[in-house]
C-alpha positions in Angstrom: 19.6 8.8 -37.5 21.6 11.1 -36.5 20.3 12.6 -32.6 21.6 14.7 -30.4 23.3 13.3 -27.6 21.3 14.1 -24.3 22.6 16.2 -21.9 24.3 14.1 -18.7 25.9 14.2 -16.0 29.2 13.0 -15.3 30.2 9.9 -13.3 32.0 9.7 -10.9 35.7 9.2 -11.5 36.1 6.5 -9.8 33.1 4.0 -12.1 35.7 5.2 -15.0 38.2 3.6 -16.5 39.9 4.1 -20.0 38.6 2.3 -23.3 39.2 2.2 -26.6 38.5 4.4 -29.6 38.8 7.2 -27.0 35.6 5.9 -25.0 35.6 5.9 -21.1 35.0 3.1 -19.7 32.2 3.3 -17.1 31.6 0.8 -14.1 27.5 -0.3 -13.3 25.6 -2.6 -10.8 22.4 -4.1 -12.0 21.0 -7.9 -11.6 23.2 -8.5 -9.5 25.8 -8.0 -11.9 28.9 -5.6 -11.8 29.0 -4.1 -15.8 31.6 -2.7 -17.2 30.6 -0.7 -20.7 31.9 1.8 -23.1 28.5 2.7 -24.0 27.7 5.6 -21.1 24.3 3.8 -19.5 23.5 6.3 -16.6 20.6 5.1 -16.0 22.2 1.6 -13.6 23.5 2.6 -10.7 27.6 3.4 -10.4 29.6 1.3 -8.9 33.4 0.9 -8.2 35.7 0.4 -10.5 36.1 -3.6 -10.8 36.4 -7.2 -12.6 32.9 -7.0 -14.3 30.8 -9.7 -14.6 29.9 -8.6 -17.7 32.1 -6.8 -20.0 29.8 -4.5 -22.7 32.3 -2.9 -25.6 32.2 -1.0 -28.4 33.9 -2.7 -31.5 33.3 -4.5 -35.0 30.6 -7.3 -35.4 29.8 -9.5 -37.8 27.4 -11.3 -38.7 28.3 -15.5 -39.7 28.4 -16.4 -43.0 25.1 -16.9 -44.7 22.8 -15.3 -42.0 20.3 -12.7 -43.3 20.4 -9.6 -42.8 18.1 -6.5 -43.4 16.3 -3.3 -41.2 16.2 -6.1 -38.4 18.0 -9.5 -38.0 18.7 -12.0 -35.5 20.9 -15.4 -35.4 20.6 -17.5 -32.5 23.2 -19.9 -31.4 24.5 -22.1 -28.4 27.4 -19.6 -27.1 26.6 -16.6 -29.1 23.8 -14.6 -29.5 23.6 -11.6 -32.8 20.5 -9.4 -32.9 21.3 -5.8 -35.1 18.8 -2.9 -36.6 19.7 -1.4 -39.4 19.2 1.9 -37.7 20.7 1.5 -34.2 23.6 -1.3 -34.2 24.7 -4.7 -34.1 25.1 -6.8 -31.0 26.8 -10.1 -29.8 26.1 -11.7 -26.9 28.6 -14.1 -25.8 28.6 -16.8 -22.6 26.7 -14.1 -20.9 29.7 -12.7 -20.2 30.3 -9.9 -22.7 28.3 -7.7 -25.1 30.0 -6.8 -28.7 28.2 -3.7 -29.5 28.9 -2.0 -33.4 26.6 1.3 -33.5 24.8 2.4 -36.6 26.5 5.7 -38.1 25.6 8.6 -36.2 24.0 6.7 -33.6 24.2 7.6 -30.1 24.6 6.0 -26.6 21.2 7.6 -25.1 19.6 5.5 -28.6 22.1 2.3 -28.1 21.1 2.0 -24.2 17.4 1.4 -25.4 17.8 -2.1 -27.1 21.0 -2.3 -25.0 18.9 -2.6 -21.6 16.1 -4.2 -22.9 16.3 -7.3 -25.6 20.0 -7.7 -25.4 20.4 -7.4 -21.7 17.2 -9.8 -21.2 19.4 -12.4 -23.7 22.3 -11.9 -21.6 20.5 -12.6 -18.4 19.0 -15.4 -20.3 22.7 -16.9 -21.6 23.4 -16.6 -17.7 21.1 -19.0 -16.3 18.3 -16.7 -15.2 14.4 -16.6 -16.3 13.9 -13.3 -17.6 10.7 -12.8 -18.2 8.8 -9.1 -19.9 7.4 -8.1 -17.3 7.4 -5.2 -14.5 8.7 -6.2 -10.1 7.5 -4.4 -7.3 9.1 -5.0 -3.8 6.1 -4.3 -1.3 7.4 -4.9 2.4 9.6 -8.0 1.9 7.2 -9.3 -0.3 7.1 -9.4 -4.4 4.3 -8.4 -7.1 5.5 -9.4 -10.7 3.2 -7.5 -13.4 3.3 -9.8 -17.1 0.5 -8.9 -20.2 0.4 -8.0 -23.4 1.4 -4.8 -24.7 -0.6 -1.9 -23.4 -1.9 -4.1 -20.0 -0.6 -1.5 -18.1 2.3 -3.5 -16.5 4.4 -0.3 -16.1 1.7 2.1 -15.1 0.8 -0.2 -12.4 4.0 -0.4 -11.5 4.1 3.3 -11.3 1.1 3.6 -9.1 2.7 1.1 -6.7 6.0 3.3 -6.6 3.4 6.5 -5.4 1.6 4.7 -3.2 4.9 4.3 -1.4 6.0 0.9 -2.2 9.8 0.0 -4.4 10.7 -1.0 -7.5 13.0 -3.9 -8.6 12.8 -3.8 -12.0 10.7 -2.8 -15.4 10.3 -4.3 -18.8 13.4 -7.0 -18.1 12.7 -9.1 -14.8 15.4 -11.3 -14.2 14.9 -14.8 -11.7 17.2 -16.9 -9.7 16.0 -19.9 -9.6 19.4 -21.2 -7.7 16.9 -22.0 -4.2 14.4 -24.4 -6.0 12.5 -23.2 -3.3 13.2 -19.7 -3.2 13.0 -17.8 -7.0 14.3 -14.5 -5.9 14.2 -11.0 -8.3 17.6 -9.3 -8.7 17.2 -5.7 -8.8 17.9 -3.9 -12.1 17.8 0.0 -12.1 15.9 2.4 -10.7 13.8 3.8 -13.7 10.6 3.1 -15.2 9.5 4.0 -19.0 5.3 5.5 -19.1 3.4 6.7 -21.6 2.6 10.6 -21.0 -1.3 9.8 -20.3 0.0 7.7 -17.5 2.9 10.0 -16.1 -0.1 12.5 -15.9 -2.2 10.9 -14.2 0.7 8.8 -11.7 2.7 12.0 -10.8 5.9 10.9 -9.3 7.9 13.0 -7.7 10.6 11.6 -6.7 10.9 10.2 -10.3 13.0 12.8 -13.0 12.7 12.4 -16.9 14.9 11.9 -19.2 15.1 13.5 -22.8 13.7 11.4 -25.6 16.2 10.1 -27.2 13.7 9.5 -30.5 10.4 10.6 -32.0 9.1 7.4 -31.8 9.9 6.3 -28.8 6.0 6.9 -27.2 7.0 6.3 -23.5 9.6 8.4 -21.1 12.1 7.4 -19.2 11.5 8.0 -15.6 15.0 7.9 -13.1 14.1 7.2 -9.7 15.9 9.5 -6.7 13.5 7.1 -4.7 11.6 4.1 -4.5 14.3 2.2 -5.4 14.5 -1.8 -4.3 18.2 -2.7 -3.6 18.6 -6.2 -2.7 16.6 -9.3 -4.4 13.6 -10.3 -2.9 11.4 -13.5 -2.9 9.0 -13.8 -5.6 5.6 -13.2 -3.5 3.6 -13.2 -6.4 3.2 -13.2 -10.1 0.1 -11.6 -12.0 -1.1 -11.5 -15.5 -2.5 -8.1 -16.0 -6.1 -7.3 -18.0 -8.4 -4.9 -18.2 -11.9 -5.0 -16.6 -14.7 -3.7 -15.1 -13.5 -3.6 -11.6 -10.3 -4.6 -10.1 -10.5 -8.3 -8.9 -7.7 -11.2 -8.7 -8.2 -14.6 -9.1 -5.7 -17.5 -9.0 -4.8 -19.1 -12.5 -5.7 -23.3 -12.8 -1.9 -25.0 -13.0 -2.5 -25.6 -16.1 -3.1 -22.9 -17.4 0.3 -21.1 -14.9 2.6 -22.4 -17.1 1.8 -21.4 -20.2 1.4 -18.0 -18.8 5.0 -18.0 -17.7 6.4 -19.4 -20.7 4.1 -16.8 -23.1 5.7 -13.5 -21.1 9.4 -15.5 -20.5 12.0 -13.1 -23.2 13.5 -15.2 -25.0 10.5 -16.6 -26.8 9.8 -13.2 -27.8 12.5 -14.7 -30.6 10.8 -17.9 -31.6 11.7 -21.3 -30.8 15.4 -20.6 -32.5 16.0 -19.2 -29.7 16.6 -22.0 -27.9 18.7 -24.2 -29.9 19.6 -27.8 -28.9 18.6 -28.4 -25.0 18.5 -24.9 -24.9 14.5 -25.8 -24.9 13.6 -28.8 -22.4 16.0 -26.6 -19.7 13.9 -23.2 -20.0 10.3 -25.5 -20.3 11.7 -26.2 -16.9 12.9 -23.5 -15.7 9.1 -21.9 -16.6 7.6 -25.2 -14.7 9.3 -24.8 -11.8 8.0 -20.9 -11.6 4.7 -22.1 -12.4 4.7 -24.9 -9.5 6.6 -22.9 -6.9 4.7 -19.5 -6.6 1.9 -19.9 -9.3 -0.2 -17.8 -11.5 -3.0 -15.1 -10.6 -4.8 -13.2 -13.2 -5.5 -8.9 -12.4 -8.1 -6.9 -14.1 -7.0 -3.5 -13.8 -10.1 -1.4 -14.2 -10.3 0.6 -17.3 -9.0 4.4 -16.7 -6.5 5.9 -15.6 -8.6 7.6 -13.0 -9.0 3.8 -11.1 -5.6 2.5 -10.8 -5.2 3.0 -7.5 -8.2 0.3 -7.1 -5.8 -2.2 -8.6 -3.0 -1.4 -6.2 -6.2 -2.1 -2.9 -6.3 -5.4 -4.2 -2.5 -6.1 -4.3 -2.3 -4.6 -1.3 -5.0 -6.7 0.5 -4.3 -10.3 -1.8 -0.6 -9.9 0.1 -2.3 -9.8 3.4 -4.1 -13.2 3.0 -1.1 -15.1 3.0 -2.2 -17.1 0.0 -1.3 -17.2 -3.7 
């Protein structure tokens, strides 16, 4: 794959330093972290030069001896995780503090950003002790809602409809929960971008968003970079919804026995199977999921079929938040 580099605005020089191999090192903020990166990530918010919490460095990455490699290959160790997509590149995450990136020949930064800001970032945040969900999250007047669901359930679409209604994006696709205070789980703000399919984008029409260039024909969702409508501060978790298609907008709490499996199912690390939780990490992850299920709970949100009725789901969410129960 040899894709043209998308036209990107040049960051403020105060956010750049010289990096090895002729690259520019950029500084960003995301998920409560200062990130230094040899890969240009204009999706993220720029930050001044500082000691980074997470470093992204471009250079060779070698899989451990005996690791299986093909079009896609993963290997998980207690302190290091390896992810490789033959058509894009290989990534190594070390202690949640460093991500080494080895691009495939001819691959440019905009395409590297797709796995880097998705599963690679999710696993780095997991290594840092956060509970990471494959979900979207919206801030609503000091409260928040998280949307989980299977592919096609409408997580990003519902988030987009909430933004159009005047609420603010916390994060899309990767939701990182800080559980350091067990009585107050917090959603850390990601970055101001929402991925929407063409039909959803046409129906919602976010005027405050800039649509970034498509980086590959097989990527069916467009990146919408918000100029406004982003919540830059952490917000306590108020509601967690599992989205399902239905005939009308309706919200119903799941029983305690059903809430925990839902959190486990949509936690990001479980997408990679049991291998991603070696040793004692599986017990620690289960404890985190149980903590959120017990403290916040989970509800089923039926989203009416048809994009013309998405605002009915928005109204149901707003009513649920003002009900004072959850």
